[in-house]
C-alpha positions as CSV (number, residue, x, y, z in Angstrom):
1,M,0.0,0.0,0.0
2,S,1.2,3.5,-0.7
3,T,1.8,5.6,2.4
4,E,2.1,8.8,0.4
5,G,0.0,11.5,2.1
6,H,-0.5,9.4,5.3
7,S,0.5,11.0,8.5
8,V,1.4,9.4,11.8
9,A,2.2,10.5,15.4
10,I,4.3,8.2,17.7
11,V,3.7,8.0,21.4
12,E,6.2,5.7,23.0
13,D,8.0,6.2,26.3
14,H,11.3,4.5,25.3
15,G,13.4,7.2,23.6
16,A,15.4,4.9,21.4
17,L,12.4,3.1,20.0
18,R,10.5,6.4,19.6
19,I,13.3,7.8,17.4
20,F,13.8,4.5,15.5
21,L,10.1,4.3,14.6
22,R,10.1,8.0,13.5
23,D,13.1,7.4,11.3
24,V,11.9,4.2,9.7
25,L,8.4,5.4,9.1
26,Q,9.7,8.6,7.5
27,Q,11.9,6.4,5.2
28,R,8.9,4.4,4.2
29,G,7.0,7.6,3.1
30,W,5.0,8.4,6.2
31,N,4.7,12.1,7.3
32,V,5.5,11.9,11.0
33,T,3.7,14.8,12.7
34,G,5.7,14.4,15.9
35,V,6.8,12.1,18.7
36,A,5.8,12.1,22.4
37,G,6.8,10.1,25.4
38,T,3.8,10.4,27.8
39,A,0.1,10.1,27.5
40,E,-0.3,13.8,28.2
41,S,2.2,15.0,25.6
42,G,0.8,12.4,23.2
43,A,-2.7,13.7,23.5
44,E,-1.5,17.3,22.9
45,L,0.4,16.1,19.9
46,V,-2.4,14.2,18.3
47,L,-5.1,16.8,19.0
48,A,-2.8,19.6,17.6
49,T,-1.6,17.8,14.5
50,A,-4.6,15.5,13.7
51,P,-2.5,12.7,12.0
52,D,-4.3,9.9,10.2
53,V,-3.0,7.4,12.7
54,A,-1.2,7.3,16.1
55,V,1.1,4.6,17.2
56,V,0.6,4.3,21.0
57,D,2.6,2.3,23.5
58,L,0.1,0.6,25.9
59,H,2.3,0.9,29.0
60,L,3.2,4.6,28.9
61,A,4.9,5.7,32.1
62,S,2.2,8.4,32.8
63,E,-1.2,8.7,34.3
64,G,-3.7,6.4,32.6
65,G,-1.1,5.0,30.2
66,G,-1.9,4.2,26.6
67,E,-5.5,3.3,27.4
68,G,-6.1,6.6,29.1
69,L,-4.7,8.4,26.0
70,I,-7.0,6.4,23.8
71,R,-10.0,7.3,26.0
72,R,-9.0,11.0,26.0
73,L,-8.8,11.0,22.2
74,A,-12.2,9.3,21.9
75,E,-13.8,11.8,24.3
76,A,-12.3,14.7,22.2
77,E,-13.8,13.0,19.1
78,A,-10.4,12.9,17.4
79,Q,-10.5,11.4,13.9
80,T,-7.1,9.9,14.3
81,K,-7.0,6.1,14.2
82,V,-5.0,4.5,17.0
83,V,-2.7,1.5,16.7
84,V,-1.5,0.1,20.1
85,F,2.1,-1.1,19.9
86,T,2.7,-3.3,22.9
87,A,4.6,-6.3,24.4
88,T,1.7,-7.4,26.5
89,T,-0.6,-10.3,25.6
90,D,-2.9,-9.9,28.6
91,P,-6.4,-10.4,27.2
92,T,-8.0,-8.1,29.8
93,E,-5.7,-5.2,28.9
94,L,-6.1,-5.8,25.2
95,K,-9.8,-6.0,25.4
96,G,-9.7,-2.7,27.4
97,V,-7.9,-0.8,24.7
98,L,-10.2,-2.0,22.0
99,E,-13.2,-1.0,24.2
100,A,-11.5,2.4,24.7
101,G,-11.4,3.0,21.0
102,A,-8.2,1.5,19.6
103,D,-8.4,0.5,15.9
104,G,-5.5,-2.0,16.1
105,I,-3.2,-3.9,18.3
106,V,0.3,-4.8,17.2
107,L,2.6,-6.9,19.3
108,K,6.1,-5.6,19.5
109,E,7.4,-9.2,19.0
110,G,5.9,-9.0,15.5
111,G,8.4,-6.2,14.7
112,L,8.3,-3.6,12.1
113,P,6.7,-5.7,9.3
114,E,3.7,-6.3,11.5
115,L,3.5,-2.7,12.6
116,I,3.4,-1.6,8.9
117,D,0.7,-4.2,8.2
118,G,-1.3,-2.7,11.1
119,L,-0.9,0.9,10.0
120,D,-1.9,0.0,6.5
121,A,-5.0,-1.9,7.7
122,V,-6.3,0.9,9.9
123,T,-5.7,3.6,7.2
124,R,-7.9,1.5,5.0
125,G,-10.6,1.6,7.7
126,E,-10.0,-2.0,8.9
127,R,-9.4,-3.2,12.5
128,Y,-6.1,-5.0,12.9
129,V,-5.1,-7.4,15.7
130,S,-1.7,-9.2,15.6
131,P,-2.3,-12.7,14.1
132,S,-0.5,-14.3,17.1
133,L,-3.3,-13.0,19.4
134,G,-5.6,-15.2,17.2
């Protein structure tokens, strides 16, 4: 799928991963509207730049974490799709983010190829859940 014209914000609390994702997605043609390391700064970024999609770490080291950020964006009626990028496989947590309004869940163990698949799917209007979550 062509990513030309698609924009993405990255909300990840691990600095090295945040910068890696920014650089790789830019190289793949995504317009990165910004990066943030907390739920609070992530909400500000997404609401200010209105990207097509936001990549959100579930376990952000801030109040409410990724699920809190997703709920805040839903309450603000943001049009941005949300892909949760996480290492957790806890069914209760994953169900919670989908109920909060996430459009996709990508396990970090699936790596960059799976993240790209998830981003492509949600920009087409589909819901995406990592195949290993079955």
